[in-house]
N, C-alpha and C positions, 0 to 999 in steps of 0.2 A: 587806343585804335581798335576798331570793331573787328571781330573775328570773321574770317572768310567762310562762306559756305563750303561744304565739301565739293572738291573738284570732280566732275563727272568722269567716271572711268569705265569704258572708254568715252572720250569725247566724240559725239556724233552730230551730224548735221551739216548745216551751211554756216561757214564761219569766213565772212568776207575780210580780205585785207584792205583796210580803209586807206583811201587816198588822204593825204595831209593837205587840207585846205590852207592856202596861203593868201595873204593880203597883196595888193599891187607892189607893195615895197618888199616883199619877200619874207614877212614875218608870218608865224603861225596864226591863222584866224581862229581864235578860240570858240567863238560863237558858232562858226560854220562847222567845226569839229563836233561840237555838241549836237548840232542839228542833224548832221549826217549820221552820228552814232544813234541818236534817238530814232531817226527814220528807219535805220537798219534793223533795230530792235523791234520797232512796231511792225516791220514787215514780217516778222516771224524767225529771223535768223537765230542760230543756236550759240553763237559766240562772236567776238569781235577780235580781229588780228590787227594790232597796231605796229607800225614801224617795220614792215617788210618792204619788198621791192615796189609794190604799188604805192606804198606810203613814202616813198622816196627817201628812205632811211639813210642811204648812202650820201645824200645831199644836205642833210640837216646837221646843225650843230648839236651838241649834247643838250644845250638848254632848250632848243626847239623840240628835240625828241621828248624831254620831260614834259614840256608844256602840252603838246599834243596828247601824250599818254594820260596825264592828269585830267584833261578835258573829257576824254573819252570815258575814263573809269567814272568820272562824276556823272556823265550822261547815262551810262549803263545802269548805274545805281544798283548793282548787284542782280539785275534781271537776267543777265547772261554773263558767262565768264569773259574776261578780257585777257587775251594773250599778247604779251609784249615781245616784239623783236629786240634782241640784244646782240645784233650782228656786228661784229668787229673782228679785227685781223687775229688776235692772240687772246690767250685765256685771261691774262691780266686785265686787258681792255674790256673783254666780255663781262667779266666779274664787276667791273665798275658800272657798266651799264645796268647789269642786273640789280645792283644796290639801288639804282635810280628807279628801276621798275618796281621793286619791292616797296620802297617808300611811296610811290605813286599809287600803290594799291592793286597792281596787276595780280592776276590769279595763276598765270603760268608764263613760262619763258619759252621763247623760240630762238634757237641758235644754229648758225652754220658750223661746220668744221673750221678750223683755224685756216686762214688763207694768206696769200702773198709768200709766206715761207713754205718750203716743202716739207710735208708731214708723212708720217708713217701711221698705219691703223692703230698701233699702240698708243701713239701721241693723241690721236683723235679720240680714243676711248678715254684717256686721262682728261682730256679737255672737257668732255661731257660730265665725267664723274666729279671734276672739281667744281663745275658749274652747279651741279645737283646738290652736292654737299655744302657748298658755300652759301646757298640761298634757302634751301628747304622748299622751294616752289617746284611744281611739276615742270619737267624740261621736255620740249619737243625738238627733235632734230630737223632742220631744214636742209633738205638735199637739192641743192641748186647748182650743179656743176657748170652751168653757163656762166655763173658769176664767180664760184669758188674755184673752178678749174680742176676739182677732183670729185668723183662720185663716192658717196657713202657705200661701202661695200655691205653686201648682204650679211656676211658673218659679223661685221661690227655692229650693225643694227640689231641683229639677233642677240648678240651678247649684252648690249646695252639694255635691250628690252627685258630679257630674261632675268637680269640682276636688279631690275627696278630703277635703273638710272634714268631711262627715258620713259615718258608717259605716252609718247607717240611720235609720228613721223609726218612732216608736211612734205610730200614728194612732188618736186618740180624737176625731176631729172629728165623728163621726156622719154624715158625708157619704160614703156608700159609693160613690156614682156618681163623685164627684171622685176618690176614691182609685182606682177602676177606670180612670179616664182617665189617671191618673199612672203606672200600672204599666207600660205598654208603652213610653213614653219613657224611664223610669227603667232598665229592662232594657238598652235600647240605649245609654244614656249611662254607666251604672255597674253592670256585671253583679254585682260584689260587694256591692252596696248591699242592706241588709236591710230589709224592709217587714213590720213587726209590727202586727197589728190589736189594738185594745183593745175591739172589739165582740164580747163573749164569747158572745153569743146567735146569731151568725151566722158562726162559725168555719168551719164546713164550707163555705159558699159563698164566703167569702174565700180559703180554701185552693184551692178549685177555680178561683177567678179569678187565682191566682198569688202571693198573699202568702207570706212565708216562715215565719210563726208567729203566736203569739198571746200576749197579755200579759192574762191573765184574773183579775180580783179574785177570782172565784168559784174559782179555782185553789187558793186558800188552803184552801178547804173540800173539794174533790174534785179533787186533782191528777191522780189515776189516771185519771179519766174524760177529762180533756183530753189526757193522753198517749196514751190509747187512740184518742180521736178523731183526733189528729194522725197516729198510726201508721197508722190505716185510710186516711186521706186519702193519705198518701204512697204507700200500696200500691195506691191506686185503688180501694179498696173503699168507694164512696161511700154504699151502703146502710147499712153499719156506722156510718159517720161520722155520717150523718143521725140514726140511732137514738141515738147518744151525744149528739149536739147537742139532740135532743128532750127527752131525760132531763134535760140540764143546764139547759134552758130552763125545765122544771118546777121544778127545784130553786132556780132564780134568784128565784123568789117569795119567798125568805127576805128579800130587800132591801126588801119592802114590809111587813115585820113591824111596823115602828114606826107610830104613830098620827100621821098628818100634821097633825092638830089640835094637837099638842103638841111636835112635833120636826121638824126639817129632814130633807131626803133623805139628807144624809151620816150624820146620826146614825142613821137607821134602816138604811142599808146597811152602813155600817162596823160598827155595833153588832151587826148580824146576822152579818157575816163573823166577827167575833171571838167571838160567842156560840157559833156553830157549831164553830169550832176549839177553843174551851174545852170544849164539850160532848163533843167527841171525845177529850178528855184530852191535847191536844197543847200548849195554853198554860195558864198557871196562873190567869189572871183575864180575863174579857171586857171590862174597863174601856176606855172611849174617853177621848180627851183633852178637857179642858174648853175651851169651854163646851157641848160636845156633851151631849145629853140621853140617859141610859142607858135601855135597854129595860126595861119592867116585867115582871112575873111572867107575865102573859097573853101578852105579846109573845114572851118567851123560850119559852113553851110552843108557840107557833106555829112558831118555828124548830125546835124539838125534833120536832114532828110531821112537818115537811118533810124533816128528816134521816132519821127512821125511814122515811118513804115512799120515800126514795131509797136506802135500804139502807145508810146510813152509821151508823146506831145501831140496836141491837136493840130489838124491841118492836112493837107494833101502832099504825099511824098513826091 
């Protein structure tokens, strides 16, 4: 087994959470995974995140997760680090998925706190420490209370950053005030700790506040724009960063393409991301995993119009 390059500390930049392309029969489309990963790397992203919410990890079997991860690692070919979501309910189950990620060649792991069961901060801390010691890979905490139903406390994150358990935080809490209050103490306690925002509509403001990067689901659709936004922010060109963010905010309307009277928010958003990437010719099929509801012809037409309006497809909006 070839040795891995040192993992960047802190990890900075644009780290899209890849959608998982599927065939019409619901199996992982390996060729499309490779094309998407290669397309994103060629666009200048700084890492790839597999098997998160945008990757439909909750819908995939263990074999499907391994298949998608292996294909992305192969396509990345060491050009950027690959972060593997190992999202499961309990420590033992997370460790099983982590072993798969290590075998697949992932460079780092991304895990939530345990869920379904009720936990205490001490148990959450033990969970992450066991994951770190059990694999040897850098571990990122994924704070997504909309799915886990508990928010990672600032004291817990600070303690796990300070003792080296965590390499970073992927913040999808939606609580930007709490994140801002965390940044200062984190910088003092663990300068190499990476803070990545999942709030893809306020990236310019988050970068100005001091986060290290962004994990944007919309980055599947327009990675180049997020790379431009990040580069402008790093250069202190906040007017360019704002213009890129405003354009992306308009494009983000694709997530509302689905009719809420007949489908859930995940069906609409993930269906739109996949439809957009399919319409651009990057993946072979826009199918989402069951039991999600697919977009109909009129909803797909709305996605197309927004892509045309953003300059991502030829034609008139």
